C-alpha positions, 0 to 999 in steps of 0.5 A: 215210266217215272211220269206214271209213278209220279201220277200214281203217287199224286193220286194216292196222296189225293185219295189219302186227303179225300179219306181224311176229309171224309173222317173229319166230316164224319166226326163233325157229323157225329158231333152235330148230331149229338149237339142236335139231340142235346138241344132237342132235349133242352128245348123239350125241357124249356117247353115243359117249364114254360107250360108250368109257368103259364099254368101258374100265371093263369091260376094267379090271375084267376085268384086275383079276379076272384079277389077283386070280385069279393 
């Protein structure tokens, strides 16, 4: 009987550890999803910024070429 109780206690401990591990994974997953969203937003902003700069550089290049021809 004592062996059965010990095995049940061990099993309960393992289940508790598994539950805690699942909670930690869930929290980590939530944090990673938030970080991914933040990085995606930042990436979008950087792409937009890059396009603005590219347009400005192309405009300056066009103006310089027209100044060379004049």
